[in-house]
N, C-alpha and C positions, 0 to 999 in steps of 0.2 A: 789133277783131281783124283782123289781116290775112290775106290769102287763104290763105297757107300754114298758118296756125294754125287757120284755119276747115276747111280740108280735112283736116288731122290730126286735129281733133276728130271731124269727120264720119266718117272712116275708123276711128277708135277705136270709135265708136258702132256703125257698121255691122258691125265685126268682132265687137264683144261681143254684139250681137243682130242677127239678120238683119233688116234694116230697109229701108224705103223713104224716100228723102230727097225732102221737098217743098221746092221753092224758091219763094218768095213775094215777088218784088221789089216788088210794089205796097205792101207792108207793111215790107219791109226786113229780113226774117228767113227762116230756113230751119228746117225742122223734120224731124228723122228719127223716124219712127214704126215700130212693128213691121211686119214683113213681113205682108202681107195688107190693111194699112190702105189706104184710097183717098180721093182728092179727091171730095166730093159737090157737084158743080157746080150741083145743083138748089137747094140751100140757098146763096142769093146774098148774104147778109149777112156781109161778111167772107170769110174763106177756111176752110172746114170740112173736116176730115178724119175719117173714121168707121171704126171697127173692122170686121172681116170679119162677115159676115151672122151667122155662128154665135156671135158674141160681142156681139151687138146685144141691147139691152133690148127686151122685147116691144112697147113702144111706140115703139121706134126712136129714143130721144132720146140714147143715148150718143154722144158725140161730142167733138172739140176744135175750137173756133172761134177764129180769130185775126182781129183787126181793130184798126185805128186808132180811137182814142176821138175823140168829136167835140168835146169841150172843150178848154180851155186851161188846165187846172188847174195844170199845171206840176209838181206834186208827186204822186207816186204815191199815197201815203195819201189826199190830199185827193180824187184822182180815184176811188179806191175809195169814199169817203164819197158823193161826187156820184152815183156809180152806185147806191149803195144808196137814196139819196134819190129818185132818179128811178124806181126800180123800185117803192118804197113809194108814191109819188104816182101813178104810172101805173095801179096795179092796185089799187083799193079792195078788192077780194076777196082779195087777197094775190098774191105772186109768190114762187117759190123763191129770188129774189135780193133780197128786201126785208129791212126791219130786223128784223121778227119772226123771220126764219130766219137771220140774221147770228150766226155762232158765234165770230167773232173774226178778227183780223188778225195777220199774222206776217211778218217778213222772210223773203225767199227768195234764193237765189243759183244760177244755172245753173252747168252743168260748166265753162263757159267763163268764169266769174267775173263775169257781170252780174248786178247786184243788182236785186231788185225787191220787191214786196210781194204777198202772198197774202191774199185774203179768202175765208173758208170759210163755206159756207152749208149748212144742213141741218135735221134735226129730232131732238129729243132723244126717245128711246123711253122707255117707262115703266120699263124696267130701267136707265135711265142712259146707255145706249149712244147713240152718234150715227149716225144714218143721213144720209150725205153726199148732197147733191143737185148743187150746183155750187160749184166752186172757181174763182175768178177771180185770174188772176195778172197784174199790171201791171209793165211793163218800159218803158224808153225806147229808141227805134231811133236810128240814126245822125243823122237829122235833128232829134232832140229831142222827137219826137211820141211820146206815151204810147200804147203798145199794150196791148191786153188779149187774154190767152189765157184762154178760158173752157173748163174741163173740166166737161161735163155728164155726171155719173156716175150719179146715181140708182140706188144700190144699196148694197151692203156696202161697208165702210171698205177693203177689198181693192182695189175698183175705183178708189177715189180715190187710193190709194197708187201704183197702177200708172199711172194718168194723169199723177199728179205727177212720177213717174220719167221718163215719156216727155218731159214738158215740160222738166224741169229738166236731163236729160241730153242731150236732142235739139234743144233750142231754141238757135239761134244768130242773134244780132243782128248783120247785116252791117255791115262797115266798122268795128269796133271792134277 
């Protein structure tokens, strides 16, 4: 995406929703998030943005984390599978992003046309509803590296839908 197209998308998003634009050159992306969101510099794995204090979960885990993956899977779906396998192996007691909590994968596309893959994680409640925990979105940056955008939602499906809107409408891969 050229600079003028990027700026046009950012202006559209910012006009539609009062927002804060996070420029993350070390990952090769920008993310527009709702007004009040901020960078959490204390969380130093990747780049983390968090909602305002009043919208935070009691345990403080609601956030969006962006990072370049460490492997060279090349394929977005393979990268998702590698991540699930690592989470499953790493935590014998269980992880919210392990195979047991994996609900499925689906293709996604940002407002700017960048195609990716979403892995949904959560628990199925007794009534059959799903309680989302983490959704992981995989895209490629300009350098061809796979980036992961993790939405830590831990709550009702409405939170997952809102975080997905932020990611798919506000994420811009630079240089495309």
